PyMOL Python script that loads the backbone (N, CA, C, O; Angstrom):
from pymol import cmd

cmd.read_pdbstr("""\
ATOM      1  N   MET A   1     -87.309  13.913 174.185  1.00  0.00           N
ATOM      2  CA  MET A   1     -86.099  14.261 174.757  1.00  0.00           C
ATOM      3  C   MET A   1     -85.609  15.633 174.124  1.00  0.00           C
ATOM      4  O   MET A   1     -85.803  15.863 172.930  1.00  0.00           O
ATOM      5  N   PRO A   2     -85.066  16.397 174.830  1.00  0.00           N
ATOM      6  CA  PRO A   2     -84.626  17.593 174.484  1.00  0.00           C
ATOM      7  C   PRO A   2     -83.336  17.704 173.795  1.00  0.00           C
ATOM      8  O   PRO A   2     -82.461  16.893 174.099  1.00  0.00           O
ATOM      9  N   LYS A   3     -83.114  18.548 172.957  1.00  0.00           N
ATOM     10  CA  LYS A   3     -82.070  18.455 171.996  1.00  0.00           C
ATOM     11  C   LYS A   3     -80.701  18.866 172.832  1.00  0.00           C
ATOM     12  O   LYS A   3     -80.769  19.590 173.826  1.00  0.00           O
ATOM     13  N   LYS A   4     -79.517  18.361 172.360  1.00  0.00           N
ATOM     14  CA  LYS A   4     -78.224  18.473 173.215  1.00  0.00           C
ATOM     15  C   LYS A   4     -77.902  19.856 172.995  1.00  0.00           C
ATOM     16  O   LYS A   4     -77.950  20.355 171.870  1.00  0.00           O
ATOM     17  N   LEU A   5     -77.493  20.652 174.283  1.00  0.00           N
ATOM     18  CA  LEU A   5     -77.162  21.960 174.079  1.00  0.00           C
ATOM     19  C   LEU A   5     -75.552  22.128 173.812  1.00  0.00           C
ATOM     20  O   LEU A   5     -74.813  21.186 174.098  1.00  0.00           O
ATOM     21  N   GLY A   6     -75.140  23.060 173.388  1.00  0.00           N
ATOM     22  CA  GLY A   6     -73.855  23.332 172.910  1.00  0.00           C
ATOM     23  C   GLY A   6     -73.685  24.544 172.417  1.00  0.00           C
ATOM     24  O   GLY A   6     -74.623  25.334 172.307  1.00  0.00           O
ATOM     25  N   ARG A   7     -72.329  24.847 172.030  1.00  0.00           N
ATOM     26  CA  ARG A   7     -71.894  25.979 171.361  1.00  0.00           C
ATOM     27  C   ARG A   7     -72.639  26.054 170.008  1.00  0.00           C
ATOM     28  O   ARG A   7     -72.451  25.120 169.229  1.00  0.00           O
ATOM     29  N   PRO A   8     -73.565  27.181 169.596  1.00  0.00           N
ATOM     30  CA  PRO A   8     -74.148  27.356 168.375  1.00  0.00           C
ATOM     31  C   PRO A   8     -73.068  27.577 167.310  1.00  0.00           C
ATOM     32  O   PRO A   8     -72.131  28.334 167.563  1.00  0.00           O
ATOM     33  N   THR A   9     -73.167  26.892 166.026  1.00  0.00           N
ATOM     34  CA  THR A   9     -72.372  27.186 165.156  1.00  0.00           C
ATOM     35  C   THR A   9     -73.117  27.437 163.687  1.00  0.00           C
ATOM     36  O   THR A   9     -74.262  27.047 163.458  1.00  0.00           O
ATOM     37  N   ASP A  10     -72.328  28.113 162.777  1.00  0.00           N
ATOM     38  CA  ASP A  10     -72.980  28.270 161.428  1.00  0.00           C
ATOM     39  C   ASP A  10     -72.528  27.279 160.595  1.00  0.00           C
ATOM     40  O   ASP A  10     -73.142  27.184 159.533  1.00  0.00           O
ATOM     41  N   ASN A  11     -71.573  26.473 160.793  1.00  0.00           N
ATOM     42  CA  ASN A  11     -70.990  25.520 160.039  1.00  0.00           C
ATOM     43  C   ASN A  11     -70.883  24.207 160.826  1.00  0.00           C
ATOM     44  O   ASN A  11     -69.780  23.848 161.239  1.00  0.00           O
ATOM     45  N   PRO A  12     -71.962  23.494 161.044  1.00  0.00           N
ATOM     46  CA  PRO A  12     -71.772  22.209 161.950  1.00  0.00           C
ATOM     47  C   PRO A  12     -71.009  21.142 161.202  1.00  0.00           C
ATOM     48  O   PRO A  12     -71.111  21.046 159.979  1.00  0.00           O
ATOM     49  N   LYS A  13     -70.242  20.334 161.922  1.00  0.00           N
ATOM     50  CA  LYS A  13     -69.347  19.251 161.255  1.00  0.00           C
ATOM     51  C   LYS A  13     -70.009  17.895 161.673  1.00  0.00           C
ATOM     52  O   LYS A  13     -69.711  17.245 162.675  1.00  0.00           O
ATOM     53  N   GLY A  14     -70.973  17.573 160.723  1.00  0.00           N
ATOM     54  CA  GLY A  14     -71.609  16.377 160.731  1.00  0.00           C
ATOM     55  C   GLY A  14     -71.298  15.176 159.917  1.00  0.00           C
ATOM     56  O   GLY A  14     -72.097  14.241 159.862  1.00  0.00           O
ATOM     57  N   LYS A  15     -70.248  15.168 159.330  1.00  0.00           N
ATOM     58  CA  LYS A  15     -69.765  14.164 158.505  1.00  0.00           C
ATOM     59  C   LYS A  15     -68.496  13.518 158.872  1.00  0.00           C
ATOM     60  O   LYS A  15     -67.471  13.811 158.256  1.00  0.00           O
ATOM     61  N   PRO A  16     -68.487  12.662 159.827  1.00  0.00           N
ATOM     62  CA  PRO A  16     -67.238  11.940 160.436  1.00  0.00           C
ATOM     63  C   PRO A  16     -66.490  11.134 159.133  1.00  0.00           C
ATOM     64  O   PRO A  16     -67.096  10.625 158.190  1.00  0.00           O
ATOM     65  N   ILE A  17     -65.060  11.151 159.324  1.00  0.00           N
ATOM     66  CA  ILE A  17     -64.437  10.326 158.254  1.00  0.00           C
ATOM     67  C   ILE A  17     -63.296   9.829 158.889  1.00  0.00           C
ATOM     68  O   ILE A  17     -62.718  10.513 159.733  1.00  0.00           O
ATOM     69  N   HIS A  18     -62.843   8.531 158.527  1.00  0.00           N
ATOM     70  CA  HIS A  18     -61.855   8.011 159.055  1.00  0.00           C
ATOM     71  C   HIS A  18     -60.737   7.641 157.946  1.00  0.00           C
ATOM     72  O   HIS A  18     -61.078   7.099 156.895  1.00  0.00           O
ATOM     73  N   VAL A  19     -59.430   7.947 158.217  1.00  0.00           N
ATOM     74  CA  VAL A  19     -58.444   7.859 157.233  1.00  0.00           C
ATOM     75  C   VAL A  19     -57.222   7.324 157.879  1.00  0.00           C
ATOM     76  O   VAL A  19     -56.862   7.645 159.011  1.00  0.00           O
ATOM     77  N   ARG A  20     -56.526   6.391 157.010  1.00  0.00           N
ATOM     78  CA  ARG A  20     -55.228   5.843 157.395  1.00  0.00           C
ATOM     79  C   ARG A  20     -54.307   6.747 156.438  1.00  0.00           C
ATOM     80  O   ARG A  20     -54.490   7.027 155.253  1.00  0.00           O
ATOM     81  N   LEU A  21     -53.282   7.115 157.286  1.00  0.00           N
ATOM     82  CA  LEU A  21     -52.135   7.878 156.842  1.00  0.00           C
ATOM     83  C   LEU A  21     -50.750   7.109 156.821  1.00  0.00           C
ATOM     84  O   LEU A  21     -50.398   6.398 157.762  1.00  0.00           O
ATOM     85  N   ASP A  22     -49.968   7.307 155.650  1.00  0.00           N
ATOM     86  CA  ASP A  22     -48.692   6.834 155.692  1.00  0.00           C
ATOM     87  C   ASP A  22     -47.832   7.852 156.573  1.00  0.00           C
ATOM     88  O   ASP A  22     -48.256   8.961 156.900  1.00  0.00           O
ATOM     89  N   LYS A  23     -46.659   7.383 156.899  1.00  0.00           N
ATOM     90  CA  LYS A  23     -45.812   8.091 157.822  1.00  0.00           C
ATOM     91  C   LYS A  23     -45.410   9.670 157.143  1.00  0.00           C
ATOM     92  O   LYS A  23     -45.359  10.660 157.874  1.00  0.00           O
ATOM     93  N   LYS A  24     -45.160   9.740 155.785  1.00  0.00           N
ATOM     94  CA  LYS A  24     -44.816  10.913 155.240  1.00  0.00           C
ATOM     95  C   LYS A  24     -46.091  12.073 155.426  1.00  0.00           C
ATOM     96  O   LYS A  24     -45.947  13.247 155.769  1.00  0.00           O
ATOM     97  N   SER A  25     -47.401  11.354 155.084  1.00  0.00           N
ATOM     98  CA  SER A  25     -48.411  12.151 155.317  1.00  0.00           C
ATOM     99  C   SER A  25     -48.751  12.586 156.552  1.00  0.00           C
ATOM    100  O   SER A  25     -49.158  13.744 156.646  1.00  0.00           O
ATOM    101  N   ASP A  26     -48.661  11.789 157.696  1.00  0.00           N
ATOM    102  CA  ASP A  26     -48.743  12.008 158.805  1.00  0.00           C
ATOM    103  C   ASP A  26     -47.780  13.238 159.438  1.00  0.00           C
ATOM    104  O   ASP A  26     -48.182  14.122 160.195  1.00  0.00           O
ATOM    105  N   ASP A  27     -46.508  13.082 158.971  1.00  0.00           N
ATOM    106  CA  ASP A  27     -45.435  14.022 159.469  1.00  0.00           C
ATOM    107  C   ASP A  27     -45.789  15.494 158.885  1.00  0.00           C
ATOM    108  O   ASP A  27     -45.633  16.545 159.506  1.00  0.00           O
ATOM    109  N   ILE A  28     -46.273  15.368 157.629  1.00  0.00           N
ATOM    110  CA  ILE A  28     -46.543  16.709 156.991  1.00  0.00           C
ATOM    111  C   ILE A  28     -47.760  17.441 157.747  1.00  0.00           C
ATOM    112  O   ILE A  28     -47.691  18.621 158.091  1.00  0.00           O
ATOM    113  N   LEU A  29     -48.849  16.645 157.965  1.00  0.00           N
ATOM    114  CA  LEU A  29     -49.987  17.002 158.663  1.00  0.00           C
ATOM    115  C   LEU A  29     -49.581  17.655 160.141  1.00  0.00           C
ATOM    116  O   LEU A  29     -49.955  18.767 160.513  1.00  0.00           O
ATOM    117  N   ASN A  30     -48.801  16.810 160.857  1.00  0.00           N
ATOM    118  CA  ASN A  30     -48.323  17.300 162.192  1.00  0.00           C
ATOM    119  C   ASN A  30     -47.554  18.626 162.052  1.00  0.00           C
ATOM    120  O   ASN A  30     -47.862  19.584 162.760  1.00  0.00           O
ATOM    121  N   LYS A  31     -46.655  18.690 161.240  1.00  0.00           N
ATOM    122  CA  LYS A  31     -45.832  19.916 160.996  1.00  0.00           C
ATOM    123  C   LYS A  31     -46.757  21.235 160.844  1.00  0.00           C
ATOM    124  O   LYS A  31     -46.605  22.331 161.384  1.00  0.00           O
ATOM    125  N   TYR A  32     -47.726  20.816 159.981  1.00  0.00           N
ATOM    126  CA  TYR A  32     -48.637  22.019 159.639  1.00  0.00           C
ATOM    127  C   TYR A  32     -49.423  22.311 160.686  1.00  0.00           C
ATOM    128  O   TYR A  32     -49.651  23.503 160.895  1.00  0.00           O
ATOM    129  N   CYS A  33     -49.897  21.490 161.403  1.00  0.00           N
ATOM    130  CA  CYS A  33     -50.725  21.860 162.664  1.00  0.00           C
ATOM    131  C   CYS A  33     -49.951  22.538 163.835  1.00  0.00           C
ATOM    132  O   CYS A  33     -50.439  23.359 164.611  1.00  0.00           O
ATOM    133  N   ASP A  34     -48.693  22.080 163.845  1.00  0.00           N
ATOM    134  CA  ASP A  34     -47.835  22.685 164.843  1.00  0.00           C
ATOM    135  C   ASP A  34     -47.467  24.286 164.498  1.00  0.00           C
ATOM    136  O   ASP A  34     -47.426  25.216 165.304  1.00  0.00           O
ATOM    137  N   GLU A  35     -47.243  24.320 163.236  1.00  0.00           N
ATOM    138  CA  GLU A  35     -46.861  25.583 162.740  1.00  0.00           C
ATOM    139  C   GLU A  35     -47.940  26.523 162.774  1.00  0.00           C
ATOM    140  O   GLU A  35     -47.741  27.597 163.342  1.00  0.00           O
ATOM    141  N   TYR A  36     -49.037  26.287 162.259  1.00  0.00           N
ATOM    142  CA  TYR A  36     -50.493  26.998 162.330  1.00  0.00           C
ATOM    143  C   TYR A  36     -51.336  26.993 163.442  1.00  0.00           C
ATOM    144  O   TYR A  36     -52.361  27.675 163.432  1.00  0.00           O
ATOM    145  N   LYS A  37     -50.946  26.129 164.642  1.00  0.00           N
ATOM    146  CA  LYS A  37     -51.525  25.992 165.931  1.00  0.00           C
ATOM    147  C   LYS A  37     -53.255  25.567 165.485  1.00  0.00           C
ATOM    148  O   LYS A  37     -54.233  26.253 165.783  1.00  0.00           O
ATOM    149  N   VAL A  38     -53.272  24.598 164.907  1.00  0.00           N
ATOM    150  CA  VAL A  38     -54.693  24.202 164.552  1.00  0.00           C
ATOM    151  C   VAL A  38     -54.717  22.757 164.936  1.00  0.00           C
ATOM    152  O   VAL A  38     -53.707  22.088 165.150  1.00  0.00           O
ATOM    153  N   SER A  39     -56.038  22.298 165.013  1.00  0.00           N
ATOM    154  CA  SER A  39     -56.023  20.678 165.164  1.00  0.00           C
ATOM    155  C   SER A  39     -55.806  19.987 164.009  1.00  0.00           C
ATOM    156  O   SER A  39     -55.770  20.599 162.941  1.00  0.00           O
ATOM    157  N   ARG A  40     -55.657  18.818 164.057  1.00  0.00           N
ATOM    158  CA  ARG A  40     -55.593  17.846 162.886  1.00  0.00           C
ATOM    159  C   ARG A  40     -56.724  17.847 162.006  1.00  0.00           C
ATOM    160  O   ARG A  40     -56.660  17.805 160.778  1.00  0.00           O
ATOM    161  N   ALA A  41     -57.841  17.900 162.754  1.00  0.00           N
ATOM    162  CA  ALA A  41     -59.178  17.799 161.712  1.00  0.00           C
ATOM    163  C   ALA A  41     -59.263  19.060 160.930  1.00  0.00           C
ATOM    164  O   ALA A  41     -59.689  19.055 159.775  1.00  0.00           O
ATOM    165  N   GLU A  42     -58.774  20.393 161.676  1.00  0.00           N
ATOM    166  CA  GLU A  42     -58.900  21.536 160.853  1.00  0.00           C
ATOM    167  C   GLU A  42     -57.715  21.658 159.938  1.00  0.00           C
ATOM    168  O   GLU A  42     -57.831  22.419 158.977  1.00  0.00           O
ATOM    169  N   GLY A  43     -56.583  21.000 160.116  1.00  0.00           N
ATOM    170  CA  GLY A  43     -55.528  20.843 159.053  1.00  0.00           C
ATOM    171  C   GLY A  43     -56.020  20.020 157.850  1.00  0.00           C
ATOM    172  O   GLY A  43     -55.660  20.301 156.707  1.00  0.00           O
ATOM    173  N   ILE A  44     -56.841  19.008 158.124  1.00  0.00           N
ATOM    174  CA  ILE A  44     -57.337  18.194 156.962  1.00  0.00           C
ATOM    175  C   ILE A  44     -58.309  19.023 156.214  1.00  0.00           C
ATOM    176  O   ILE A  44     -58.276  19.126 154.987  1.00  0.00           O
ATOM    177  N   ARG A  45     -59.133  19.581 156.936  1.00  0.00           N
ATOM    178  CA  ARG A  45     -60.171  20.429 156.262  1.00  0.00           C
ATOM    179  C   ARG A  45     -59.744  21.520 155.474  1.00  0.00           C
ATOM    180  O   ARG A  45     -60.427  21.867 154.510  1.00  0.00           O
ATOM    181  N   ARG A  46     -58.576  22.171 155.801  1.00  0.00           N
ATOM    182  CA  ARG A  46     -57.858  23.129 155.086  1.00  0.00           C
ATOM    183  C   ARG A  46     -57.037  22.546 153.851  1.00  0.00           C
ATOM    184  O   ARG A  46     -56.770  23.243 152.873  1.00  0.00           O
ATOM    185  N   GLY A  47     -56.648  21.173 153.979  1.00  0.00           N
ATOM    186  CA  GLY A  47     -56.113  20.572 152.786  1.00  0.00           C
ATOM    187  C   GLY A  47     -57.114  20.126 151.715  1.00  0.00           C
ATOM    188  O   GLY A  47     -56.814  20.112 150.521  1.00  0.00           O
ATOM    189  N   ILE A  48     -58.413  19.731 152.221  1.00  0.00           N
ATOM    190  CA  ILE A  48     -59.471  19.332 151.363  1.00  0.00           C
ATOM    191  C   ILE A  48     -59.885  20.593 150.526  1.00  0.00           C
ATOM    192  O   ILE A  48     -60.120  20.484 149.322  1.00  0.00           O
ATOM    193  N   CYS A  49     -59.969  21.785 151.183  1.00  0.00           N
ATOM    194  CA  CYS A  49     -60.333  23.071 150.498  1.00  0.00           C
ATOM    195  C   CYS A  49     -59.210  23.312 149.258  1.00  0.00           C
ATOM    196  O   CYS A  49     -59.523  23.576 148.097  1.00  0.00           O
ATOM    197  N   LYS A  50     -58.008  23.183 149.700  1.00  0.00           N
ATOM    198  CA  LYS A  50     -56.928  23.426 148.642  1.00  0.00           C
ATOM    199  C   LYS A  50     -57.212  22.624 147.352  1.00  0.00           C
ATOM    200  O   LYS A  50     -56.941  23.038 146.225  1.00  0.00           O
ATOM    201  N   LEU A  51     -57.775  21.457 147.625  1.00  0.00           N
ATOM    202  CA  LEU A  51     -58.027  20.476 146.475  1.00  0.00           C
ATOM    203  C   LEU A  51     -59.163  21.194 145.447  1.00  0.00           C
ATOM    204  O   LEU A  51     -59.203  20.925 144.246  1.00  0.00           O
ATOM    205  N   GLU A  52     -59.958  22.022 146.018  1.00  0.00           N
ATOM    206  CA  GLU A  52     -60.901  22.735 145.234  1.00  0.00           C
ATOM    207  C   GLU A  52     -60.172  23.409 144.009  1.00  0.00           C
ATOM    208  O   GLU A  52     -60.736  23.540 142.923  1.00  0.00           O
ATOM    209  N   ASN A  53     -59.013  23.785 144.228  1.00  0.00           N
ATOM    210  CA  ASN A  53     -58.367  24.618 143.038  1.00  0.00           C
ATOM    211  C   ASN A  53     -58.053  23.738 141.944  1.00  0.00           C
ATOM    212  O   ASN A  53     -57.925  24.203 140.811  1.00  0.00           O
ATOM    213  N   ASP A  54     -57.897  22.336 142.211  1.00  0.00           N
ATOM    214  CA  ASP A  54     -57.313  21.535 141.118  1.00  0.00           C
ATOM    215  C   ASP A  54     -58.726  21.134 140.340  1.00  0.00           C
ATOM    216  O   ASP A  54     -58.611  20.701 139.193  1.00  0.00           O
ATOM    217  N   LEU A  55     -59.864  21.241 140.834  1.00  0.00           N
ATOM    218  CA  LEU A  55     -60.934  20.754 140.145  1.00  0.00           C
ATOM    219  C   LEU A  55     -61.162  21.609 138.804  1.00  0.00           C
ATOM    220  O   LEU A  55     -61.059  22.834 138.737  1.00  0.00           O
ATOM    221  N   GLY A  56     -61.463  20.817 137.838  1.00  0.00           N
ATOM    222  CA  GLY A  56     -61.612  21.622 136.476  1.00  0.00           C
ATOM    223  C   GLY A  56     -60.494  22.037 135.874  1.00  0.00           C
ATOM    224  O   GLY A  56     -60.591  22.784 134.900  1.00  0.00           O
ATOM    225  N   ASN A  57     -59.289  21.639 136.332  1.00  0.00           N
ATOM    226  CA  ASN A  57     -57.871  22.118 135.897  1.00  0.00           C
ATOM    227  C   ASN A  57     -57.306  20.879 135.150  1.00  0.00           C
ATOM    228  O   ASN A  57     -56.088  20.895 134.975  1.00  0.00           O
ATOM    229  N   LYS A  58     -57.954  19.872 134.711  1.00  0.00           N
ATOM    230  CA  LYS A  58     -57.371  18.632 134.072  1.00  0.00           C
ATOM    231  C   LYS A  58     -56.844  19.162 132.736  1.00  0.00           C
ATOM    232  O   LYS A  58     -56.293  18.399 131.943  1.00  0.00           O
TER     233      LYS A  58
END
""", "prot")
cmd.dss("prot")
cmd.show_as("cartoon", "prot")
cmd.util.cbc("prot")
cmd.orient("prot")
């Protein structure tokens, strides 16, 4: 069976995740995505990257 064809990428997104958000978190995410014109998934990825700054700063 041949591989699926699609747009090649240097950063494949192969780790799906399901998250339940409270209203406040959902509102913040929606406002961020509207302001920066990004998808919800990209907004979540950016938020996770910001968590990296907190690592080791305990």
